[in-house]
C-alpha positions as CSV (number, residue, x, y, z in Angstrom):
1,X,-29.8,-14.5,10.5
2,X,-27.0,-12.5,11.1
3,X,-26.3,-13.6,7.2
4,X,-29.1,-12.9,6.3
5,X,-28.9,-9.3,7.3
6,X,-25.8,-9.1,5.9
7,X,-27.1,-10.4,2.7
8,X,-29.9,-8.1,2.6
9,X,-27.9,-5.6,3.4
10,X,-25.5,-5.9,0.3
11,X,-28.4,-6.2,-2.1
12,X,-29.7,-3.0,-0.5
13,X,-26.4,-1.6,-1.4
14,X,-26.3,-2.5,-4.5
15,X,-29.7,-0.6,-5.7
16,X,-28.8,2.8,-4.0
17,X,-24.9,2.3,-6.0
18,X,-27.9,1.4,-9.1
19,X,-29.4,4.6,-8.1
20,X,-26.6,6.3,-7.3
21,X,-25.4,6.0,-10.9
22,X,-28.7,7.2,-12.3
23,X,-29.4,10.2,-10.5
24,X,-25.5,11.6,-11.0
25,X,-25.9,11.1,-15.1
26,X,-29.8,12.4,-15.5
27,X,-28.6,15.5,-13.0
28,X,-26.2,16.6,-15.4
29,X,-28.9,16.5,-17.9
30,X,-30.8,19.2,-19.0
31,X,-34.1,19.1,-16.9
32,X,-32.2,16.5,-14.7
33,X,-32.0,19.0,-11.8
34,X,-34.2,17.3,-9.4
35,X,-32.4,14.0,-9.2
36,X,-29.4,15.6,-8.0
37,X,-30.6,16.9,-4.9
38,X,-30.8,13.1,-3.6
39,X,-26.7,12.0,-5.1
40,X,-25.1,12.2,-1.5
41,X,-27.6,11.5,0.4
42,X,-28.0,7.8,-1.7
43,X,-23.8,7.7,-1.4
44,X,-23.9,8.2,2.5
45,X,-26.9,5.2,2.7
46,X,-24.9,2.6,0.2
47,X,-21.4,3.3,2.6
48,X,-23.7,3.0,5.6
49,X,-25.7,-0.5,4.2
50,X,-22.4,-1.8,3.3
51,X,-20.6,-1.2,6.6
52,X,-23.2,-3.2,7.9
53,X,-22.7,-6.1,6.3
54,X,-19.8,-6.2,6.1
55,X,-20.0,-6.2,10.0
56,X,-22.1,-9.0,9.7
57,X,-19.6,-10.5,7.8
58,X,-17.2,-10.1,10.8
59,X,-20.1,-11.7,13.5
60,X,-20.7,-15.0,12.0
61,X,-16.8,-15.2,11.8
62,X,-16.7,-14.1,15.5
63,X,-19.3,-16.5,16.7
64,X,-17.9,-19.5,14.4
65,X,-21.2,-19.5,12.3
66,X,-20.1,-22.8,10.8
67,X,-23.4,-22.7,8.7
68,X,-22.1,-20.4,6.6
69,X,-19.6,-22.0,4.2
70,X,-17.3,-19.1,4.7
71,X,-16.7,-20.1,8.2
72,X,-16.9,-23.7,8.0
73,X,-13.6,-22.8,4.8
74,X,-12.0,-20.4,6.8
75,X,-12.3,-21.0,9.9
76,X,-12.4,-23.3,13.9
77,X,-13.3,-22.8,17.1
78,X,-10.3,-23.1,18.5
79,X,-8.9,-20.2,16.9
80,X,-8.0,-16.9,18.9
81,X,-10.7,-13.7,18.6
82,X,-7.9,-11.9,16.6
83,X,-7.4,-14.8,14.1
84,X,-11.4,-15.0,14.3
85,X,-11.7,-11.5,13.6
86,X,-9.0,-11.2,10.5
87,X,-10.0,-14.0,9.7
88,X,-13.0,-12.6,7.7
89,X,-11.1,-11.1,5.2
90,X,-8.2,-13.4,5.1
91,X,-10.0,-15.3,1.9
92,X,-11.1,-14.8,-1.1
93,X,-14.4,-13.4,-0.2
94,X,-14.5,-11.4,2.7
95,X,-12.0,-9.9,1.3
96,X,-13.9,-8.6,-1.7
97,X,-16.5,-7.7,1.0
98,X,-13.7,-5.5,2.0
99,X,-12.6,-3.9,-0.7
100,X,-16.5,-3.1,-1.5
101,X,-17.4,-1.5,2.2
102,X,-13.9,0.6,1.9
103,X,-15.4,1.7,-1.4
104,X,-18.1,2.5,0.0
105,X,-16.8,4.0,3.0
106,X,-14.7,6.8,0.9
107,X,-17.7,7.8,-1.3
108,X,-20.1,8.6,1.5
109,X,-17.3,10.0,3.1
110,X,-17.0,12.1,-0.5
111,X,-20.4,12.8,-0.3
112,X,-20.9,14.3,2.9
113,X,-17.6,16.3,3.3
114,X,-16.8,17.5,-0.3
115,X,-17.7,20.6,-1.0
116,X,-14.9,22.3,-3.4
117,X,-15.7,21.5,-6.5
118,X,-18.3,22.7,-9.1
119,X,-21.8,20.8,-8.5
120,X,-22.1,19.2,-11.6
121,X,-18.4,18.2,-11.2
122,X,-19.4,16.8,-8.1
123,X,-22.0,14.5,-9.3
124,X,-20.6,13.1,-12.0
125,X,-17.7,12.1,-9.8
126,X,-20.6,10.0,-7.4
127,X,-22.0,8.8,-10.6
128,X,-18.3,7.3,-11.5
129,X,-18.1,5.8,-8.1
130,X,-21.4,4.1,-8.3
131,X,-20.4,2.8,-11.3
132,X,-17.3,1.3,-10.0
133,X,-18.5,0.1,-7.1
134,X,-22.0,-1.9,-9.1
135,X,-19.3,-3.6,-11.1
136,X,-17.8,-5.2,-7.0
137,X,-21.1,-5.3,-6.3
138,X,-21.9,-8.1,-9.4
139,X,-18.9,-10.0,-9.0
140,X,-20.1,-9.9,-5.3
141,X,-23.3,-11.1,-5.5
142,X,-23.7,-13.6,-7.9
143,X,-19.6,-14.9,-8.3
144,X,-18.4,-14.6,-5.0
145,X,-21.2,-14.4,-2.7
146,X,-19.4,-14.0,1.1
147,X,-22.9,-15.3,2.9
148,X,-23.9,-18.5,1.0
149,X,-25.1,-21.4,3.4
150,X,-24.7,-25.0,3.8
151,X,-26.2,-28.0,4.9
152,X,-24.5,-30.3,6.9
153,X,-23.1,-28.0,9.2
154,X,-20.0,-29.4,10.0
155,X,-19.3,-29.7,13.4
156,X,-15.7,-28.4,12.7
157,X,-14.4,-25.8,10.5
158,X,-11.4,-26.0,8.1
159,X,-9.3,-23.4,10.1
160,X,-7.2,-20.7,8.4
161,X,-3.7,-21.0,6.8
162,X,-1.6,-21.0,9.7
163,X,1.1,-18.0,7.6
164,X,-2.4,-16.1,8.3
165,X,-2.1,-16.8,11.8
166,X,-0.7,-13.5,12.4
167,X,-1.2,-9.7,13.9
168,X,0.1,-8.8,10.3
169,X,-3.2,-10.2,9.3
170,X,-5.4,-7.3,11.2
171,X,-3.3,-5.0,10.1
172,X,-1.8,-5.3,6.6
173,X,-5.0,-5.9,4.6
174,X,-7.4,-3.6,5.8
175,X,-4.2,0.0,5.1
176,X,-3.9,-2.2,1.9
177,X,-7.3,-2.3,1.1
178,X,-7.5,1.2,2.0
179,X,-4.9,2.6,-0.3
180,X,-6.0,0.7,-2.9
181,X,-9.3,1.3,-2.9
182,X,-9.4,5.1,-1.8
183,X,-7.2,5.3,-5.7
184,X,-10.9,4.9,-7.1
185,X,-11.7,8.0,-6.0
186,X,-8.9,9.9,-7.7
187,X,-10.3,7.7,-10.8
188,X,-13.4,8.8,-10.3
189,X,-12.6,12.6,-9.6
190,X,-10.6,12.0,-12.7
191,X,-14.2,11.1,-15.0
192,X,-16.2,13.7,-13.5
193,X,-13.6,16.4,-14.6
194,X,-13.1,15.1,-18.4
195,X,-17.2,14.6,-18.1
196,X,-18.0,18.4,-17.1
197,X,-14.4,19.2,-18.9
198,X,-13.6,21.5,-15.4
199,X,-9.7,19.8,-14.8
200,X,-7.9,23.0,-13.5
201,X,-5.9,24.1,-9.7
202,X,-9.9,23.6,-8.0
203,X,-10.1,19.8,-9.2
204,X,-6.4,19.3,-8.0
205,X,-7.3,20.9,-4.9
206,X,-10.2,18.9,-4.1
207,X,-8.6,15.1,-5.4
208,X,-5.0,15.9,-3.7
209,X,-6.5,15.1,0.0
210,X,-8.0,12.3,-1.2
211,X,-5.0,10.6,-3.1
212,X,-2.6,11.8,0.0
213,X,-5.0,9.9,2.3
214,X,-4.8,7.2,-0.2
215,X,-1.0,7.0,-0.6
216,X,-0.3,7.3,3.0
217,X,-2.4,4.0,3.5
218,X,-0.9,2.4,0.6
219,X,2.7,3.4,2.2
220,X,1.7,1.8,5.2
221,X,-0.3,-1.4,4.4
222,X,3.2,-2.2,2.1
223,X,5.9,-1.7,4.8
224,X,3.6,-3.5,7.1
225,X,3.1,-6.6,4.2
226,X,6.8,-6.6,3.8
227,X,8.0,-7.0,7.8
228,X,5.4,-9.4,7.9
229,X,6.1,-11.5,4.6
230,X,10.2,-11.2,6.1
231,X,9.7,-12.7,9.7
232,X,6.5,-15.2,9.0
233,X,7.8,-16.9,5.9
234,X,11.7,-17.8,7.0
235,X,13.3,-16.9,4.5
236,X,15.0,-13.8,5.6
237,X,14.6,-11.7,2.7
238,X,12.4,-8.0,3.0
239,X,11.3,-8.5,-0.4
240,X,10.6,-11.1,-3.1
241,X,9.5,-9.9,-6.2
242,X,6.3,-11.1,-6.3
243,X,3.9,-10.9,-8.6
244,X,1.4,-10.2,-5.7
245,X,3.8,-7.7,-3.7
246,X,5.0,-5.7,-7.2
247,X,0.7,-6.1,-7.7
248,X,1.1,-3.2,-4.2
249,X,4.2,-1.6,-5.5
250,X,2.4,-1.0,-8.8
251,X,-0.6,1.5,-7.6
252,X,2.4,2.9,-5.2
253,X,4.3,4.1,-8.1
254,X,1.5,5.7,-9.8
255,X,-0.1,7.5,-6.9
256,X,3.1,8.9,-6.4
257,X,3.0,9.8,-9.6
258,X,0.1,11.2,-9.2
259,X,0.5,13.1,-6.1
260,X,3.8,15.0,-7.2
261,X,1.5,15.9,-10.7
262,X,-1.9,17.0,-8.4
263,X,0.8,19.4,-6.4
264,X,1.9,21.1,-9.8
265,X,-1.4,21.5,-11.0
266,X,-2.8,23.2,-7.9
267,X,0.0,25.4,-7.5
268,X,1.0,26.3,-10.3
269,X,-1.9,25.8,-12.8
270,X,0.2,23.0,-15.6
271,X,0.7,19.1,-16.4
272,X,-3.0,18.9,-16.5
273,X,-3.5,16.2,-19.3
274,X,-1.0,14.2,-17.1
275,X,-2.2,14.2,-13.8
276,X,-5.8,13.1,-15.7
277,X,-4.1,10.1,-17.3
278,X,-2.5,8.9,-13.6
279,X,-6.0,9.1,-11.7
280,X,-6.4,6.7,-14.3
281,X,-3.3,5.1,-13.9
282,X,-3.3,4.9,-10.5
283,X,-6.5,3.0,-9.7
284,X,-6.2,1.0,-13.2
285,X,-2.9,-1.0,-11.2
286,X,-5.2,-1.2,-8.6
287,X,-7.5,-3.0,-10.6
288,X,-4.6,-5.5,-12.4
289,X,-3.2,-5.6,-8.5
290,X,-6.8,-7.5,-7.8
291,X,-6.9,-9.6,-11.2
292,X,-3.6,-11.3,-10.6
293,X,-4.5,-12.1,-6.7
294,X,-8.5,-12.6,-7.1
295,X,-7.5,-15.1,-11.1
296,X,-6.1,-17.4,-9.8
297,X,-3.7,-17.6,-12.7
298,X,-0.8,-17.2,-10.0
299,X,1.3,-19.6,-8.4
300,X,2.2,-16.7,-5.3
301,X,2.8,-17.6,-1.0
302,X,0.1,-15.2,-1.0
303,X,-2.7,-15.1,-3.6
304,X,-5.6,-16.4,-3.6
305,X,-6.2,-19.3,-5.8
306,X,-9.4,-19.1,-6.5
307,X,-12.1,-20.4,-9.8
308,X,-10.9,-19.1,-13.3
309,X,-14.5,-17.8,-13.7
310,X,-14.0,-15.2,-11.3
311,X,-10.6,-14.2,-12.9
312,X,-12.7,-13.8,-15.5
313,X,-15.3,-11.7,-14.2
314,X,-12.5,-9.3,-13.5
315,X,-11.0,-9.3,-16.4
316,X,-14.3,-8.0,-17.9
317,X,-14.3,-5.4,-15.4
318,X,-10.8,-4.0,-15.5
319,X,-11.5,-4.7,-19.1
320,X,-14.9,-2.1,-19.2
321,X,-13.5,0.3,-16.5
322,X,-10.1,1.0,-18.1
323,X,-10.7,0.8,-21.2
324,X,-14.1,3.2,-21.4
325,X,-11.9,5.4,-18.8
326,X,-9.4,5.7,-21.4
327,X,-12.2,6.2,-24.2
328,X,-13.0,9.1,-22.6
329,X,-9.7,10.2,-21.8
330,X,-9.2,10.0,-25.9
331,X,-12.4,11.9,-26.9
332,X,-11.6,14.5,-24.1
333,X,-8.1,14.9,-24.3
334,X,-8.4,17.7,-26.9
335,X,-10.5,19.9,-23.8
336,X,-7.6,19.9,-21.4
337,X,-6.2,22.6,-22.3
338,X,-2.1,22.1,-21.0
339,X,-1.6,25.1,-18.5
340,X,1.1,27.0,-17.6
341,X,4.4,26.5,-19.2
342,X,8.0,25.9,-17.3
343,X,11.4,26.0,-17.8
344,X,13.7,22.8,-17.9
345,X,15.2,24.2,-14.9
346,X,12.4,24.9,-12.0
347,X,10.3,22.3,-9.3
348,X,8.2,21.7,-11.9
349,X,11.0,21.0,-14.0
350,X,12.3,18.5,-11.3
351,X,9.2,16.2,-10.7
352,X,8.4,15.6,-14.5
353,X,11.5,14.4,-13.9
354,X,10.9,12.2,-11.1
355,X,7.4,11.4,-12.6
356,X,8.7,10.3,-15.7
357,X,11.2,7.5,-13.6
358,X,8.4,6.6,-11.4
359,X,6.5,5.7,-14.7
360,X,8.8,4.2,-15.9
361,X,10.0,2.0,-12.7
362,X,6.1,1.0,-13.5
363,X,6.1,-0.2,-16.1
364,X,9.6,-2.2,-16.2
365,X,7.5,-4.1,-13.1
366,X,4.3,-4.5,-14.9
367,X,6.1,-5.9,-18.0
368,X,8.2,-8.4,-15.7
369,X,5.2,-9.3,-13.8
370,X,3.2,-9.6,-16.5
371,X,5.7,-11.4,-19.8
372,X,5.8,-14.7,-17.4
373,X,1.8,-15.1,-17.4
374,X,2.1,-14.2,-21.7
375,X,4.7,-16.8,-22.3
376,X,3.1,-19.1,-19.9
377,X,0.0,-19.1,-22.1
378,X,1.9,-19.7,-24.7
379,X,2.8,-23.1,-23.6
380,X,6.8,-21.6,-22.3
381,X,7.7,-21.1,-18.6
382,X,9.6,-18.0,-17.4
383,X,11.2,-17.3,-14.3
384,X,11.5,-13.1,-13.9
385,X,13.0,-12.6,-10.4
386,X,15.5,-10.0,-9.2
387,X,18.0,-10.3,-12.1
388,X,15.5,-8.2,-13.8
389,X,13.6,-6.2,-11.7
390,X,16.7,-5.0,-9.4
391,X,19.6,-3.3,-12.0
392,X,16.1,-2.2,-14.6
393,X,14.6,0.0,-12.0
394,X,17.4,0.9,-10.5
395,X,18.7,2.2,-13.7
396,X,15.6,4.9,-13.5
397,X,15.4,5.2,-9.7
398,X,18.7,6.3,-8.6
399,X,18.6,9.7,-11.2
400,X,15.4,10.4,-9.4
401,X,17.1,10.1,-6.1
402,X,19.9,12.7,-7.3
403,X,17.3,14.4,-8.8
404,X,15.4,14.4,-5.4
405,X,18.5,15.7,-3.9
406,X,17.6,19.6,-5.9
407,X,14.5,20.1,-7.0
408,X,13.0,20.7,-3.0
409,X,15.4,23.4,-3.9
410,X,14.5,25.0,-6.7
411,X,11.6,28.0,-7.2
412,X,8.6,27.1,-9.0
413,X,8.7,28.0,-13.3
414,X,12.0,29.2,-13.6
415,X,15.7,28.8,-11.9
416,X,19.2,29.1,-11.7
417,X,21.5,25.9,-11.1
418,X,23.9,27.9,-10.1
419,X,21.4,30.0,-7.2
420,X,21.6,26.4,-5.5
421,X,24.5,24.9,-6.5
422,X,26.4,25.7,-3.5
423,X,23.6,24.4,-1.3
424,X,23.3,21.2,-2.7
425,X,27.1,20.3,-2.3
426,X,27.0,19.1,0.6
427,X,24.7,16.3,0.0
428,X,26.4,15.8,-3.5
429,X,29.6,15.3,-2.6
430,X,28.5,13.1,0.8
431,X,27.2,11.1,-2.1
432,X,30.6,10.9,-4.0
433,X,32.3,10.1,-0.8
434,X,30.1,7.5,-0.1
435,X,30.8,5.7,-3.0
436,X,34.6,5.7,-1.8
437,X,34.0,4.6,2.0
438,X,31.6,1.8,0.6
439,X,34.4,0.7,-1.6
440,X,37.3,0.9,0.9
441,X,34.8,-1.7,3.0
442,X,34.3,-3.9,0.5
443,X,31.3,-3.4,-1.2
444,X,31.7,-4.3,-4.7
445,X,28.5,-4.7,-6.0
446,X,27.3,-1.7,-7.9
447,X,23.6,-1.7,-6.8
448,X,24.3,-2.1,-3.0
449,X,27.1,0.7,-3.6
450,X,25.5,3.1,-5.1
451,X,22.3,2.6,-2.7
452,X,24.7,3.3,0.3
453,X,26.7,6.4,-1.2
454,X,23.4,8.2,-2.1
455,X,21.1,7.9,0.6
456,X,23.4,10.0,3.2
457,X,23.4,12.4,0.4
458,X,19.2,12.2,0.3
459,X,19.1,12.3,3.9
460,X,20.9,15.5,4.2
461,X,19.4,16.9,1.0
462,X,15.6,16.6,2.6
463,X,16.2,18.5,5.2
464,X,17.7,21.3,3.2
465,X,14.8,23.1,2.7
466,X,14.3,24.0,6.0
467,X,17.6,26.0,6.1
468,X,16.8,29.8,7.0
469,X,13.2,29.2,8.7
470,X,12.0,29.3,11.9
471,X,11.7,24.9,13.0
472,X,8.6,26.4,14.9
473,X,6.4,27.8,12.2
474,X,7.5,25.9,9.3
475,X,4.2,25.4,7.4
476,X,3.7,21.2,8.0
477,X,3.2,20.8,4.8
478,X,6.5,21.5,4.2
479,X,7.2,19.1,7.4
480,X,5.8,16.7,5.7
481,X,7.8,16.9,2.7
482,X,11.1,17.0,4.7
483,X,9.9,13.4,6.8
484,X,8.7,11.9,3.8
485,X,12.3,12.5,1.3
486,X,13.5,12.0,4.6
487,X,12.0,8.3,4.9
488,X,12.9,7.6,1.4
489,X,17.1,8.0,2.4
490,X,16.7,5.9,5.7
491,X,14.9,2.8,3.5
492,X,17.5,3.4,0.7
493,X,20.2,3.0,3.6
494,X,19.1,-0.5,5.0
495,X,18.2,-2.0,1.7
496,X,21.8,-1.1,0.9
497,X,23.2,-1.9,4.1
498,X,21.1,-5.3,4.1
499,X,22.5,-6.4,0.5
500,X,26.2,-5.5,1.1
501,X,26.8,-6.5,4.6
502,X,24.6,-9.5,4.9
503,X,25.7,-12.3,7.2
504,X,24.4,-16.2,6.7
505,X,25.0,-19.7,8.3
506,X,22.8,-22.9,7.4
507,X,24.7,-25.6,10.5
508,X,23.6,-28.6,12.2
509,X,24.0,-28.1,15.8
510,X,23.7,-30.5,18.8
511,X,22.4,-29.6,21.9
512,X,25.1,-27.2,23.9
513,X,27.0,-26.6,20.6
514,X,27.7,-23.3,19.1
515,X,28.3,-21.6,15.7
516,X,29.0,-17.6,14.3
517,X,27.3,-15.7,12.6
518,X,29.0,-12.2,12.0
519,X,29.5,-10.8,15.1
520,X,27.2,-13.4,16.8
521,X,28.1,-16.2,18.8
522,X,24.9,-18.6,19.0
523,X,24.7,-21.9,21.2
524,X,21.7,-24.2,21.7
525,X,21.1,-24.8,24.9
526,X,17.7,-27.1,24.4
527,X,15.1,-27.6,22.2
528,X,11.8,-28.7,23.9
529,X,7.9,-29.4,23.1
530,X,5.8,-26.5,23.6
531,X,1.7,-25.9,23.0
532,X,-0.3,-23.0,22.3
533,X,-4.1,-22.0,21.9
534,X,-4.3,-24.5,18.5
535,X,-0.6,-25.4,17.9
536,X,2.1,-27.9,19.6
537,X,5.7,-26.7,18.4
538,X,9.6,-27.7,19.4
539,X,11.2,-24.6,20.7
540,X,14.7,-24.6,20.3
541,X,16.4,-21.8,23.1
542,X,19.4,-19.9,21.9
543,X,22.3,-18.3,24.1
544,X,23.4,-15.2,22.0
545,X,25.7,-13.0,22.7
546,X,27.2,-10.0,20.5
547,X,30.9,-9.3,20.0
548,X,31.5,-9.8,24.2
549,X,28.1,-8.3,25.2
550,X,26.1,-10.0,28.1
551,X,24.1,-13.5,26.5
552,X,20.4,-13.0,25.9
553,X,17.3,-15.9,24.5
554,X,16.2,-15.9,21.8
555,X,13.4,-19.5,20.9
556,X,12.6,-19.8,17.6
557,X,10.1,-22.1,17.1
558,X,8.9,-25.7,14.3
559,X,5.2,-25.5,15.2
560,X,2.2,-27.7,13.9
561,X,-1.0,-26.2,13.7
562,X,-3.7,-28.8,14.0
563,X,-6.7,-27.5,11.9
564,X,-5.6,-26.9,9.1
565,X,-2.9,-29.9,9.5
566,X,0.4,-28.0,9.1
567,X,4.3,-27.2,9.9
568,X,5.8,-24.2,9.5
569,X,9.1,-22.6,11.1
570,X,8.5,-19.5,13.0
571,X,11.5,-17.5,13.0
572,X,12.5,-15.4,16.4
573,X,14.4,-12.0,15.7
574,X,16.9,-10.0,17.8
575,X,17.1,-6.7,17.0
576,X,19.9,-4.1,18.0
577,X,20.3,-0.1,16.9
578,X,22.8,-1.0,14.2
579,X,20.9,-4.3,13.1
580,X,18.8,-7.4,13.2
581,X,19.9,-11.2,14.7
582,X,17.0,-13.4,12.5
583,X,17.4,-17.6,13.5
584,X,14.9,-20.0,12.2
585,X,14.6,-23.3,13.2
586,X,14.5,-26.3,11.3
587,X,14.3,-30.4,11.7
588,X,16.3,-32.6,13.6
589,X,18.5,-35.1,12.0
590,X,20.3,-37.7,12.1
591,X,19.8,-39.3,15.3
592,X,17.6,-40.4,17.7
593,X,15.1,-38.0,19.2
594,X,16.6,-35.4,21.4
595,X,20.2,-36.7,20.4
596,X,20.3,-35.7,16.9
597,X,21.5,-32.5,15.2
598,X,19.0,-29.7,14.9
599,X,19.1,-27.6,11.6
600,X,19.7,-23.1,12.8
601,X,19.6,-20.9,9.7
602,X,21.4,-17.6,11.3
603,X,21.3,-14.2,9.7
604,X,22.7,-11.0,10.5
605,X,21.2,-8.0,8.8
606,X,23.0,-5.0,9.7
607,X,20.7,-2.1,9.9
608,X,18.0,-4.2,8.1
609,X,15.5,-2.3,10.5
610,X,16.2,1.1,9.0
611,X,13.9,-0.5,5.9
612,X,11.4,-0.2,7.9
613,X,11.8,2.8,9.9
614,X,11.9,4.8,6.3
615,X,8.8,3.4,5.2
616,X,6.7,4.3,8.4
617,X,8.4,8.1,8.2
618,X,7.5,8.5,4.7
619,X,4.2,7.6,5.2
620,X,4.2,10.0,8.5
621,X,5.3,12.6,6.1
622,X,2.3,12.2,4.0
623,X,0.3,11.8,7.0
624,X,1.8,15.8,7.9
625,X,1.1,17.1,4.7
626,X,-2.7,15.3,5.0
627,X,-3.1,17.0,8.3
628,X,-2.4,20.4,6.6
629,X,-4.7,20.2,3.9
630,X,-7.2,19.1,6.5
631,X,-6.6,22.4,8.5
632,X,-6.3,24.6,5.4
633,X,-9.9,23.7,4.5
634,X,-11.3,23.9,7.9
635,X,-9.8,27.7,8.6
636,X,-11.2,28.2,4.8
637,X,-14.5,26.6,5.4
638,X,-14.5,28.7,9.2
639,X,-13.9,31.8,7.3
640,X,-15.9,31.5,4.7
641,X,-18.7,30.3,7.6
642,X,-17.9,33.9,9.8
643,X,-17.6,36.2,6.6
644,X,-21.7,34.5,5.2
645,X,-22.6,35.3,8.9
646,X,-21.0,39.1,8.9
647,X,-22.9,39.6,5.4
648,X,-26.6,38.3,6.8
649,X,-26.1,40.2,9.6
650,X,-25.3,43.8,7.3
651,X,-28.6,42.6,5.3
652,X,-30.7,42.2,8.3
653,X,-29.9,45.8,9.7
654,X,-30.0,47.5,6.0
655,X,-33.4,46.0,6.0
656,X,-34.1,46.8,9.7
């Protein structure tokens, strides 16, 4: 019954999306004003219905309703409850329903609270959101229905991929999807502004909080996904330039550029065309990522290999949405005026420079991700990895970080470098000193050396905008910028340390033997079988010491899952203030069971947690800036309400 309720709610939501598109479109025409009033209520109801459909899917997973094909293929009665819930989106159909749910709720929220735009632009925006939603509703209902029944009903389900049986599944996909799909709001805003030819500061002020919210969730999702892959896959790395990782990085780069462009347009009425174009590009990158993950054309540790026909469906949607938006932009570009001018030496100039750098990194990443697919289609397999991505990205990222040290200190419109020269001398001096210190410490590779040198400069420069201010009275938006830029410096420092100073050992030890990795001594105390809720494992007990410190115990596993049958290594990590010890237990070799050597892979990674701490600080900075915008908006609405009440009282007195 739950499956039928969910499917019915999904059909009703799709129908309301169609009504929302028609009402919003005709509401913009002469004589269609009567339909305009139903657009907001329809958008809200659509969000409620699609949320009901997603709740029904979660419940059929929680109850392990094996008559639902998706549950039978991706769940098992012995699974812990958290993985039953998270398993609802740990598959193709469920994740796409999550996508559509976030899109429906985002549109409903916009319809409910957004009052800053002119009503005709708001109608065009909601119609654009409905148009995007309709394509995904069609994809779900006709190509990826999550509520299909099966007969006969199996006695037990096939289970969830063991790599996904981790708390990261409960956090990473939802936050990433809120970021992905939240950019559809920016896309719809851009389409609405182009349709009504109302691209200006008001448009940017209305769009900016939605972009900021999507960017915060996208940042958290990428950070969580990076750490999840780091400790689950057992490879010891935090970023692999995997195509699916790139699929989330590309929208983030575009959204970062869009966020700064929105700020310039809202504050200084400049970069109008650039802001609209980035609004289109940001969601386009989300669509490209969706196509890469769902099409089955990628070989990736966390891509969904599905029927290529589904990939063709998404490719058609991608062509319609991106092609249509770019065509509209080309037709209306002449009506989008240039806006106010500014000097190169100004805060706007610094933001434009960094936007160009971000767009260049985006282009490099897109090219490196798609190029192997193009060559493979021509019969030639080519691998594109870190030797391409690292240096080419750094070519644009490093100048961007240098400008980041100076840009927030510049004035709007026009400034002189001589005015801020003495202020930026400290971070730039630290950068030069960092090169010398890093080289003296034995760092010979250019990229880690540059990262270690620039990071302290970025950290110091990030707090300089607070100089001379009362810290308790500094605007929350300023604190948001400071914390976000500080996070970038912290993450860059962690990346540099990981690349420059990581020590790795692959050893084979008998019980009682020990090895050394960096400042750590590691002794294998025992290996014994253990059991979990849906797995058995060989558990290694390691006694580890940092330098001459006290012994500590960590327990890596070689875990075997029952359903589906699969063996995987579960790493054990020990974190200190200055880094992380990372251990992986392998197989037993050269001896009888219990008497042979056990393979151990050991890493000492100095300051590597700084990467994820930096990512969280970036997201926190965005959240502070978003909170500032929300509070300002509430103050304006309160003031407007009080003003209306005052005018009403005056009118009553005059009538009396």
